[in-house]
C-alpha positions in Angstrom: 0.0 0.0 0.0 1.3 3.4 -0.9 0.7 6.5 1.2 -1.7 8.8 -0.5 -1.9 12.6 -0.6 -5.3 13.4 1.1 -5.8 16.6 -0.9 -5.2 14.8 -4.2 -7.6 12.0 -3.2 -10.4 14.4 -2.5 -9.8 16.5 -5.6 -9.9 13.4 -7.8 -13.3 12.2 -6.4 -16.3 14.3 -7.3 -18.5 12.5 -4.8 -16.9 10.5 -2.0 -20.1 11.1 0.0 -19.3 11.3 3.7 -15.7 10.8 5.0 -13.7 10.3 8.1 -10.0 10.9 8.5 -8.2 9.9 11.7 -4.4 10.1 12.4 -1.6 12.0 14.1 0.0 15.3 13.3 3.4 15.5 11.7 5.1 16.6 15.0 3.5 13.6 16.9 1.8 15.9 19.4 -1.9 15.9 18.2 -4.5 13.3 17.5 -6.2 14.5 14.3 -9.7 13.9 12.9 -11.8 15.3 10.2 -15.4 14.5 9.1 -17.1 15.9 6.1 -20.5 15.5 4.5 -21.5 16.1 0.9 -24.9 16.2 -0.8 -26.5 15.8 -4.2 -30.2 16.4 -3.3 -31.6 19.7 -2.0 -32.4 17.9 1.3 -28.9 16.7 1.8 -27.4 20.1 1.0 -29.8 21.9 3.4 -27.5 21.2 6.4 -24.9 22.8 8.7 -22.7 21.5 11.5 -23.2 23.2 14.9 -21.4 22.6 18.2 -23.3 20.5 20.7 -21.4 20.2 24.0 -18.1 18.5 23.3 -19.4 17.2 20.0 -21.4 18.5 17.0 -24.7 17.8 15.4 -26.3 18.5 12.0 -29.3 20.7 11.7 -31.3 22.1 8.8 -30.0 25.4 7.4 -33.5 26.3 6.3 -36.0 24.4 8.5 -38.8 25.2 6.1 -37.1 23.2 3.4 -36.4 20.1 5.5 -37.9 17.0 4.0 -36.9 13.6 5.5 -34.7 14.1 8.5 -34.2 10.4 9.3 -30.8 10.0 7.7 -29.4 13.5 7.7 -30.1 14.9 11.2 -27.8 13.3 13.8 -24.8 13.8 16.0 -21.7 12.9 14.1 -19.3 13.6 17.0 -19.7 12.8 20.7 -17.2 12.5 23.5 -17.3 9.7 26.2 -14.6 10.3 28.8 -11.2 10.0 26.9 -12.9 8.6 23.8 -14.0 10.8 20.8 -16.6 9.1 18.6 -17.0 10.2 15.0 -19.5 8.6 12.6 -21.7 9.3 9.6 -25.0 8.6 11.2 -27.0 8.1 14.4 -24.8 5.1 15.2 -22.8 7.7 17.1 -25.4 7.3 19.8 -25.3 3.5 19.6 -21.6 3.5 20.1 -21.8 6.0 23.0 -24.5 4.0 24.7 -22.8 0.6 24.2 -19.4 1.8 25.4 -21.1 3.5 28.4 -22.2 0.0 29.4 -18.8 -1.5 28.9 -19.2 -2.9 25.4 -16.4 -2.6 22.9 -16.5 -0.4 19.9 -17.0 -3.4 17.6 -19.7 -5.1 19.8 -21.7 -1.9 20.2 -22.2 -1.8 16.4 -23.5 -5.4 16.2 -27.1 -4.2 16.4 -26.6 -1.8 13.4 -26.0 -2.3 9.7 -25.8 -0.1 6.5 -28.4 2.6 5.9 -31.9 1.6 4.6 -31.6 3.8 1.5 -31.7 1.2 -1.3 -30.5 0.9 -3.9 -27.4 2.7 -2.5 -27.4 1.0 0.9 -25.0 3.6 2.2 -22.3 2.2 4.4 -22.2 3.2 8.1 -18.6 4.4 8.7 -17.4 5.0 12.3 -14.3 5.8 14.2 -13.1 6.2 17.8 -10.1 7.9 19.2 -8.7 7.1 22.6 -6.4 9.7 24.1 -5.3 9.2 27.7 -2.1 9.8 29.8 0.0 10.6 26.7 -1.1 7.6 24.8 -3.2 7.4 21.7 -4.9 4.8 19.6 -7.9 4.7 17.2 -10.2 2.3 15.4 -12.4 2.5 12.4 -15.4 0.5 11.2 -17.5 0.1 8.1 -20.8 -1.8 7.9 -21.8 -2.3 4.2 -24.1 -4.4 2.1 -22.7 -7.4 0.3 -21.8 -5.8 -3.0 -25.2 -4.1 -3.1 -27.1 -7.1 -1.8 -28.9 -6.0 1.4 -29.5 -9.6 2.5 -26.1 -9.7 4.1 -24.2 -7.1 6.1 -20.4 -7.2 5.9 -18.7 -5.9 9.0 -15.1 -4.7 9.1 -13.2 -3.2 12.0 -9.6 -1.8 11.8 -7.5 -0.9 14.9 -4.4 1.3 15.0 -2.2 1.2 18.1 0.3 4.0 18.6 -0.3 5.7 15.3 2.7 7.0 13.4 3.3 10.8 13.3 2.3 12.4 10.0 0.1 9.4 9.0 -3.7 8.8 9.0 -6.4 6.6 7.6 -9.3 7.8 5.4 -12.6 6.0 4.9 -15.6 7.3 2.9 -19.0 6.0 2.0 -18.8 5.9 -1.9 -16.0 5.0 -4.3 -17.3 7.8 -6.6 -20.5 9.3 -8.0 -22.9 6.9 -9.7 -26.4 5.5 -9.7 -26.6 3.5 -7.6 -23.7 4.9 -5.6 -20.9 2.3 -5.3 -19.9 1.6 -1.7 -16.4 2.1 -0.4 -14.1 -0.9 -1.0 -11.0 -2.2 0.8 -9.4 -1.1 4.1 -9.2 2.6 5.1 -6.8 4.5 2.8 -3.3 5.3 4.2 -2.9 9.1 3.9 -0.4 11.7 4.8 -1.2 14.1 7.6 0.9 17.0 6.5 1.8 19.8 8.9 0.8 20.6 12.5 -1.5 23.6 12.1 -5.3 23.0 12.4 -6.3 25.9 10.3 -4.0 24.9 7.5 -5.2 21.3 7.6 -8.9 22.5 7.7 -8.4 24.8 4.7 -6.6 22.0 2.8 -9.4 19.6 3.2 -12.2 22.1 2.7 -10.7 23.5 -0.5 -10.1 20.0 -1.9 -13.7 18.9 -1.6 -15.8 19.3 -4.7 -17.3 22.8 -4.7 -20.7 21.8 -5.9 -21.3 18.9 -3.6 -19.5 19.8 -0.3 -21.8 20.7 2.6 -19.9 20.8 5.9 -16.6 19.9 7.5 -15.5 19.2 11.1 -11.9 19.1 12.2 -10.4 18.4 15.7 -6.9 18.4 17.0 -6.5 16.8 20.4 -3.3 17.3 22.4 -2.1 13.8 23.3 -0.4 14.9 26.5 -3.1 17.1 27.9 -6.3 15.9 26.2 -7.2 19.5 25.4 -8.6 20.1 21.9 -9.2 22.7 19.2 -12.2 22.4 16.8 -12.9 24.0 13.4 -16.2 23.9 11.5 -16.8 24.9 7.9 -20.3 25.2 6.4 -21.1 26.0 2.8 -24.4 27.4 4.0 -23.7 30.5 6.0 
């Protein structure tokens, strides 16, 4: 596997859908995550990210134009103690509730599967970051249909102990635009996390997303020694 340039990956894909990046800054001091959403329909594009406690949630930019909220209004980011949860749907709450009861990340998702939006059957992608006492590890998950067949849910979990500085993993819902939309394939992509500045990283990701389809972006840098974090949010709708 070759390390990929995140900006180039985003620029080359008109519609990756929703995506999660998790890794470590180049100086090794920060745990890094980004989550973005894109949209093709007016309902999907009618959204913004807003802060909600230590996490964020989506909300309608224009409530009068909100159609079906079931798959677009949710909390993508929640924090449980030393664990930051990032997902593309309401399984954020499932993971939060399960881990609150002592379940593992993987077990907590056993009751969930891909989204019920046939014929796309959008994968549920999720990640957790554990930062405590100067140590950091993360995990990612994808729940997807069996090559478009909803009779079977394929479950994949990837764990990364002691991530390497300047490296990250990138997982997104769709390989590219299409009808139906083709689900992500393979393990999370190995990408470079260039630099140490949250604003530069946020700008790089935001400007690399397709201008017509991008909707919102969340970025967080967590200090591995102290647990303190910085957050940036970009919304196309202002």
